[in-house]
N, C-alpha and C positions, 0 to 999 in steps of 0.2 A: 630322438631328443638330444642324445649325446652329440650327434652330427651337427646340430645347430648351435649347441652351447660352445663347442670348441672350434667352430668354423671361422675362417677369416672372410669377412664380408667386404673386402676391397675389390673393386672391379678389375677383371683381367683384360677387359676391352671396353672402350666407350665409343659409341657412335655419335657423331656430331654433325650429321648432314641433313638435319631437318629442323625447322623452326617450331618451337612450342609443341613437341610431341605429346600426344595424349595416351589413350589406352593402347595396350599391346597384347598380342596373342600369337600363338604358333599353330599353323594349320595342320590338320591330320593327314594331308595328302603328301606334301613335299617337305614338311618341317620348315616351311618358310615363315619368317617373322613378319607380321603385319603391324604397322605403326600408324596410328591415327594422327594425321597432320591437321591440327585445328586451325592453323593459319593458312595452309595450302589448300584447304577444302578437298582433301584427297586422303587416301590410305596408301602408304608405301608398302611394297612387298619386297622383303630382303632375303637373299640367299646368304645365310649366316656364315658359312665356312669361308666365303670369300668377301663377306661384307659388301655384296653387290646388289644394287636395285634391279630387280627382274621385272617388276610391273608396278602399275599405279592404278588404283581403283578410284574412279571419280564419275560424276554425272553433273549435268547442269543444275540439278536440284540440290546438290550437296552443299551445305553451308558450314557446319561445324561438327565433323565426325569426332566422337569422343571415346567410344568403345567398340570392340569387335568380338564376334563369336562365330562358331562354325558348326554346321550340321553335316557330319561325314556321310550319313546315309543318303542325303539329298544332294550332296555336292554344292551346298550353299554357304555363302558368307553373309553375315548380318552386321550392319554398322548403324549404331544409334547416332542420330543427328540432333544435337541439343537445341540448335536455333531453328531448324526446320520442323521439329517436333514429330519425328517419324523414324522409321527404320528403313534403311536402304538395303536391298537384297541383291547380291551378285552371285554369279556362278563361280565355281572354283577356277574356271579359266579366266575370270575377270570381267565377264560380260554383265552389264546391268540387266536385272530381271524385272524388278518391281519395287514399289514403295508400300510399306505397311503403316497404317495409322495417319493421323492428322492432328492438328492442334485442337485440344478440347479436354473436357473432364469426364465424358461418358466412357464406358468400358470400350476398349479398343482405340481410344484416343490418348494423346500424351501432352504433357507440358514439360518441356526440357528434359527428355529422357537421357539417362546416362548409362549405368551399368547394364550388361546383358550377359546371360549364360544360357547354354543349351542343355537340355535333358535328352540325350541321344536315345536312351532306352524307350522313352515314351513319346519322342518326337515333339517336344515342347520347348518354347522359349520362355525364359524368365526375364522380364524387362523392368528395370527400375524407373518408374514414372516419377521422377524427382519432384516436379512441381505439383503433382497431385498427391504426394505423400503416400505412395503405395507401390507395390510390385505386382505387375500383371503377368499372369501365366496364360500363354496363348499358343495356338497352333501357328505354324509358319505362314499361313495365309492371313493371319490377323484375327482369327476367331478366338475370343477370350473364353477360357475354361475355368479360371479362378482368379481371385484377388487376394493378396497377402497384406496384412496390416490394416485392413478395413473391417470395421464392425458396425453392423446396423443395430441400433438400440431403440427401444420405445421410450420416448420422453413424454411425461405427463405435462400438459399445458392447460391453462385456464382461458376461457373466453366467455363472452356474454351468454353462450349457450350452455356453459358448464364445463366440466372436466373433459379433456380430450387426450387420446394417446396419439402421438405423432412419431413416425419413424424418422430417426436422425442417423446419418452416416458419420461415424467417427473413425479416426485412424490413430494407431499407436506409433506411427512413424512420422518423423519430422525431417523433411528434405533428405530422404535416403539417397545414397549415391552409387552403391555397388552391390553386387550379389554374386555368390559362388555356390556351387552344388557339389555334394558328394552323392553316393548311391542312395542315401536315405535322409539327407539333410539339405535344408536351404539356409544359407548363411547370408544375412543382410547387414550392410553397414548403414546404421541409422545415424547419419552424420549430424543432423541437427540436434539429436539427443546425445551425441558422443558415445554411442553404444554399439556393440555388435550383438545382434539378435539371431538366435538359431532356432529354426522351426523343423518339425518332423515333416518330411516331404509328403508322406502319405495322408495324414489328416490335417496338416497345416497348423498344428498346435505348437506354441512356443515351448521349447524345452530348456533354453539356456539364454542368458544375456549377461554381458559384462562390459565394463568401461564407465568412465565419468570424465567430466571436464577437468583438465589440468595438464601439468608438465611432468608429473612423477611417472615412474614405470607403471604401465597398465592403464594410464590415463590418456586421453586424446584431446587434441585441439585442431579442429577442422580436418578430421580424417576424410580422405577422398576416395581411396580405392582399397580393395581387398582381394585376396585369392586364397585358394586352399590347395595344398599339395596332395600327392598320392597317398600320404599317410594320414590325412585329415588335419594336419597342422594349418592354422589360420594365420596368414600374413596380412597385416593392416598397414597401409601407407598412411601414416599419421602426419599428414602434410604440414599442418600448422606448427608441428614440432620438428619438422624436417628429419623424420626418422621412420624406420620400419620396426614394428613390434611383431614378434612371433609368439603364438599361443598354441598350447596343446588343444586337442579337440574338446576337452572339458573346460577350456577358458583359462587355464593356468599359464601364466607368462613364462616363456622359455628364454627369450633373447630380445635385446634391443640393439639396433645398430643404425648408424648414420649420424646426423647432426647437421647444423646449418653451415653451408659453405659451398665453394666451387671446386675444391680439390678432390682427388679420388677418395671415395668412401663417404663423401658428404653430399647433401642434397639442398636444392633451392626450394622446389615445390614438387612433390611426388605426384605424378598424374597418371601412372599406369604401373601395374605389377603382374608378373606371370611367373609361375614355377613350373619347370619342365618335369617330365617323368624321372629324369636323372637328378632332380633336385637342384638344377641350376636356376638362378634367380635373375629375371630381367626386369629392370626398373626404369621407367621413363621419368624425366625431370623437365617439366615445362619451363621452369625459370632458367635453368642452366642449358636449355636446348640440347639435351643429351639423352641417350638411351644406354644404360649401364648393364653390362653382362658380368654377373658375379658367380 
């Protein structure tokens, strides 16, 4: 916590070689940085020490890649496609393997999916199904094993035959946009409700939520992305307020940095965030067409 309170959050390097960058992630094989190019219909792979493009992931089917995640045990890369309503799967060598999902509302289908995270221990994907107001937990082949944010309730209705009980599917999420995992927690950015919601990974019960609409510290306006560091601290890209807010695992605010602008340390629209094991922060800014290394 002291590290974040006293730290200088001015970028030491800014990458400006891609238009409208989206989600970012660092692979577990080579420590290469993957940058989703929403305008280029591809994912750039960057060797960070020399700021060199070493590969580009793409396919004829890819329309708008927004977030990326990795499964080390399978050697696979997962890219959510907001406009194609699916997940594109690549090998760690960059070869296209398969597509998971299609447009729809049934389990295993998506409407404008965004955030994605992998549970390496259990071999599962957590996919933010933004347009369906839920998070789907699935195997890498697309088989759904659980849904978060969805509740089935019995609703009593009347008809000419009398009283009837009808099952109604409800959701407590409103256009969620991102998800992050710890060993025992699932952290969801419930963007439409301007809240962060934390669930127990084992029984999927909600254990914490915080945030509200506004511009004061601890409040959000169109939050887009989040991540969690190795210590469990939660970073929220509060895009509408052009800033990043850092919270302790219990939801207590630790630090706010950023502000609107194009100069170093300022943001136009935060579209991706990643924290390395060394606590370096990587933030993509789709409005300023930049990726910031802090």
